[in-house]
N, C-alpha and C positions, 0 to 999 in steps of 0.2 A: 348652577349650584350642584347639579348631579356630577358634572365633570370635576368640580372642585372636590367633592366628596370621594370620587374615585381616586384622585391623586393622593388624598389624605390616607385612604385605605391602602393604596399601593405603598406609600411611604411607611405606614405602620407594619405592613407585611415584611418589608425589607428590614425594618428595625428588629422584628421578631426573628427573622432568619439570621441576622448578624449576631444578635445577643444569644440566640439559641446555639449557633455554631461555636461561639466563644465559650459559653457555659459547658458545652459538650467537650470541647478541646481541653479546658482546664480540669474537668472532671476525669477525663480519660488519662491525662498526664499525671494528675494527683494520685490516681489509683495505681499507676505503674511506677512512678519515680518519686512523687512527693514534690509539691510546689515550693517547699522550704529551700530547695536548692536554687531557685530562680534568682534571688538577690545575689548569690555567690558569683554568678556570671558577671554581673555589672560591677561588683566590688573589685573584681580582678581583671576587668577589661582594659585593653590598651587604648586609651582614649585619643591617642595621636592618630591611630588608624581611623577612628570614628570621626574625628574632626576633619581629617583628610577626605573622608567620604562626603561630608557636608559641603566642603569646598569644591570637590569634584562635581557635586550635584548642581551647585550654583553655576559653574562653568558650563555644565551640560544644558542648563536652562537658557543660558546666554546663547549657546549654539542653536537651541530650539527656536529662540526668537529670531535668529538670523534666517532660519528656514521659513518662518511665518512672514518675515519681511519680503522675501523673494516672491512668495505667493500673493502677498498684498500688492506688490508692484505690478504683477501681471494683471491685477484687477484695476489698475490705475490709481491705487491708494498709495501715496508716497509719504512716508514718515521717516524722520531721522532714526537711526538704530537705537539710541537711548530711549526714545519714545516707544518704539516697538517692544523693547525689553521690559519697560515698565508696565505696559498693557499686559504683556505675557505673564509677568510675575503676579499681577493682580488676579489674572485668570487661574494661575497655579494655586494661589492662596485660597480662593473660593472652591476650587476643585477638591482641595484637601480638608477644608473646614466646613463645607456645606454637605448636607446629607444626600449627595449625588456626585457622580464622577464627571458630569458634564455641566454642572451649575456654573463653574468658573468660565467655561466657554461661552455660555449665554451672556454672562456679565461682561466679559471681554468684548464680545461683539456689540453689546448694547452701548458701552461707552464709546467704542469706535464709531458706531453709527451716529451717536449723539454729536460727536465732534466733526465728522466728515459729511454726514447727511447721506451716506451711501450704505443703506441698510442691507440690501441683497448682497452686495459685494463684500461687506464686512462679515456677514454670517457664512457666506460661502467660503471665504478665505479661512475662517476658523475651522469649518468642517473639513476642508481640503487639507489643512494642517494636521488634523487628526488622522485622516486617511493616509497621508504620506508617512506619518509616524507608524501606522500599521503596516504599510508597505515595507519600510525599513526593518521592522521587527520580523516580517515574514522572510525577508532575504537572509537575515541572521539565523532564523530558525531553520530554514531550508539548508543553509550551509552547515549548521551544527548537526542536523539530522544526516546529511550526506556524509559528513566526516565521522560522527559519533553514533549514528543510528545502530550500527552493528554492536557497538559497546553496550548500548541500552538493551538490545535484544539478548545478548549473551550473558549479561549480569543477572543472576537469579533474583536479586533484590529489585531491579528496575524493570525486568521483563514484563510483569503484570501491567505496567503503566506505559510500555513502549507503544503499543497499538493506539492507546488514547492520545498520546503525544502526536503520532503521525496523523491521526484523523483530525485532530484540532487544527494543526498547522495546514493540512490539506484543505480543510474547510474554509479557513481564513483566506488562503490563496484563491480558492474557487470564488469566494464572495467578492474579493477584489477584482478578479477578472470580469465577473458578471456586472459589477458596478460600473466599471469603465466602459464595457461594451454597450451598456444601456444608455448611460448619460451622454456618450459621444455618438449615439446613433439617433439621427433625426426621426427615422422610421419608428424605432421602439418608443421614443418619447411621444410621438404623434399618437400612437395607440394608447399610451397612458393618459394623454390629455383627453382623448375621446371617452375614456372610461370614467373620468371625473365629471360628474354632471353639474356641480355647482360652479357657476362662472367665477365667483369671487375666489374660491379655493384654486380653481384652474389657473386663474391669472397670477396668483401668488406663486404657484408651482412653476409656471412658465418663466416668471421673473427670476426665480432662483436658478432654474435650469439654464437660462440665458447667461447668468453669471458663471455657472459651472462650465458651460460650453466654451467660455473664453480660453480655458486651458487646452482645448483640442488644438493640436498642431503646435502647441508650445512645449514640445518634448524636452527642450533644453531646460526649461523651468522645472518640469516634472522630474527630469533626471537629476538636476541639482538638488531638489528637495528630497529625493529618494536617497541619494548618496549621503546627504547630511543626516538623514534618519538612520541610515546604516551606522554612521559614526556615532550617533547618539546611543544606539542600542549596544554597540560595543562598549561604550562608557557605562551604560546601565549595568551590564553584566560585570564589568570591572568594579563598579561601585558595590555591588553585592559581594564580590570577592573581597573587597577591602573591609566590609563590615564583618565578614567571616574571619578575616585576619585579626580583627580586634579581639576575638575570643579564642583563636587557634592556639593549640599547643602541639609541638612536635613530639612530645613524650607519648609513648604508647604502652598501655592505654592512658588517655589523658586524665589529669586529676579533675576533681569536682570543679565545676564552673568553667571548664575548658572544652573545646570542640576538637575532635579528631580531624585528620587531614581530609580535604575534599579536593580532588583534581579540578582545575579551573574549567575544563570542558563541560562539566555538569552545570555550571552557571549559564553557559550559552545554550544548553539543551533545555533547562528547566525554566529560566526567567521569562522567555517569550510566552510559553504555555501558561504560566502563572498569571501573566499580565492579561491574557485573553480571558481566563476564568474570572479575574478580578473585575473586568469590564462588563461582565454579564450583569443585568439589572436585577440580581437576586438578593443582594445585600447592600448595606449602607456604606457607600464609598469603598467597596471591596473588603470591608471589615468582616472578619470571620472567614470569608472565602480565601483571603490571602494567607491567613495563618494555617488553615486546613490544607491548602495547596502546598505550602512549604513543608508541612509535616508529611504529606503523602509522597512528595517527590524526593526531597532531601532525606527524609526519614527512611527511605528505601535503600540508602547507601550504607555500606558496611561501616559500623562503628558510630553512626550518627543516630542519636536518640530523638524522640519526639520533642523533648525539652530543648535539645540543641537547635532543632529546626524552628521551634517557637521563638527562641531568643533571637535568631537571625531575622525572623519575620517582624517581630516587634521593633527591633533596632532599625530595620529597613523603613518601617513606618515613622519612627522618631526622627530619622535623618531627613525624610521627606517633609515632615512637619517643621523641622528646624529651618530648612532651606526655604520652604514656601512661606514661612512667616515674614520673610523680607517683603513679600507682596502685600502683606497686611499693613506693614509700615508705610509702603508706597501708597496704598489705598487711603490711609488716614491723612497723609500729607499731600494728596494729589493736587489740591488747589494751590498749595504753596509751591509745589514743584513745577507747575505749569507744564506737565509732561507731554501734552499734545503739541508736538512741533513738526510741521511739515517740512519736507526736504525741498526747499525752494529751487535748488540747482537742478534737481531731477524734474520738477514740474516745468521749469523754464525750458529745459532740454526737450521735454515732451511736446510743449507748445510749438517750439521751433521746428521739430520734426514733422508735426502735423501741418505746419505752414509750408 
């Protein structure tokens, strides 16, 4: 009961942080610009760009399911690509509509466990899919900082945030290195097992670690997953740029409801950092943290107002909700779709290889 109350309290705190941030953002923007201009952006938007962004996101999610399928096969879980995609979309739906950014991952792993009976393998594949996504994001962020870090430092508007960006990306990279060094080290895990006194918990951790340890030596799988993640993050940055194009005007200064020019390099510099901030468990599904991050980073660019950044952030959210709602339809129709389909040819090939 105490644990349940703690979870409720934590959720309440995240709700307060989210709505507190949103209230602060709207109050700040209203005092400077007036929120009456907000509907003007959407009345004059180019919805072809926004529809294209939704379509690109669906393609991006299909590519993400391909990455997860590769990680699943390494665990001995072989499903047909359409089945993997449908599980993936269900997870994306709950990630965006539940009050947590990992709730969809738990549901995705739950249904996969229910149909395959491989609990540890299912949960580990979902966790590793997340980690590979972070790895791809880090590669893009490091590349962007290497190419555009000097631009950040020399631009008076972005200079105050440059060090924060470098530290966040460096911290994520360090975390990834430590994670892989620990889980792929039998000695380090042995120390951890000895520190855990409860046998039941120790056995569960060991079972999960055994499933994670499967990836040691499978560098081809990890490399494929990382390269796919890099491609996904390139598309995410282009997706944000498409959203911006839906409101962009080349006229200088731009008329009301339009956004001034933003060089595309800033999407590659800012989006990975914004994603890291959104993933911190301080707000509800990144709500509020996303909007404030867009305002802090994009609002630092010459000619970009806080209202411009807020519009891009809100539209980014709407695009994700529109695309992930497909997962809700799949979830409702899951029994009729019979979406759990094993790849018999791969299973038979695996049996023959073992013989």
